[in-house]
N, C-alpha and C positions, 0 to 999 in steps of 0.2 A: 293182979292182971296177967293173963295168960294169953299167948299168941300161938297158932299152930298153923304151920304151911301145909298145904296138900295140893297134889297134882302128880302127872305122870314123871317117872324118873328117867325116862328115855323118849327123845323126840328126834325125829328124822330131819336132816337138812332140808331147808326151805319151808317146813312146816311151822305152825305157830305154837308157841310154848305157852300154856295157860296154867297158872297157878292161885290158888285161893289162901288167903289167911282169915282164919276165924278167930275173933277176939271175945275174950271172956272177962267178965267182971267190971267192964267199962263200956262206955257206948263210943261207936266210932264217930259219932256226931259230936264228940268232944275231941279236940286235938287234931293232930296231923299224922299220917300213917303213910309209911314209905316202903319201898323195896330196895333192897340192897343185895348185890351179890359178890362172891370171892372166887374168881377162877383159880384154878390149881396154881400154887407157887406165886400167886399175886395178891395184892391188897384189897381191901373193900372198896366197892364201886357203887355210889348210890345211883339209883336208875330213875327214881321219880317218887311223887308223893301225891296222896289226895288229902285235902284239908278237912276241917270240921264242917265247912260250907259245901264241900263237894268240888270245889276247885282243884285243879291239877297242876303239877309242875313236872318237868322232866328233864334228865340230862340232855345237854344239847348233842352229846354223842349218840344217843339212842333214841332222840326224840321221833325220828321218822319210823321207828319200829315199836314203839312202846305205847300202850294204852293201859290206864289204871281206872278202875271203876269201883263202885261200892253197891252192896245190897244192905240197907239200914235194917230191913226186916230179919235178916239173918245175921246182922252185926258182922259181916264179912267184907273184905275188899280184895279185889282180884287184879293180878297182873296178866297182860298179853303180850308177848314179844314175837313179832312176825318175822317171817323169813329167816329163820335160826341158822347159823353157822357153826361148825365145831369150836369156834372160839366163844360162842356162848354158853360152853361147858362151865358150870360152877356150882358152888353151894349158894342157894338163894335164900335171903333172910326177909322175913317182915317185921317191922318195927314201928313204933310209935309212942306217943304219950304227950305231955305237957310241953316239954322241951324236945319233943321230936323223936328221940332215941331212947326214951326211958325204959321201954320194955321191949324184948325181943323174942322171937320164935327160936326154936332150936335149929332151923335150917333145913333145906331139903336139897338133896344132891340132884341135879339135873344134868344128863349126858346128851350131847347131841351127836349122833352117829347114825349111819345107815346100816 
């Protein structure tokens, strides 16, 4: 199973960050799929997930700014983080699998800066 994140590496403050995770060799209609980020010098932070049935769950700290959706025809799931600030600068990972974190993308650096 392979996961690949894609999206812009630079986002301006107040804009919306959008990332897509393309999943290969399994269907996203199986299992749960999450977005996790790691700011520079800090630990991993779980942002939210979309389940096999399409339900979503979000970190209470990011709930008001986060939206996760999926396109089952493309086997992709997407993260949208609105009103970004410089503190949203991080490496963003997509992950998922039978026990939620079995498979990981390589991560993509997103910098929030004007």
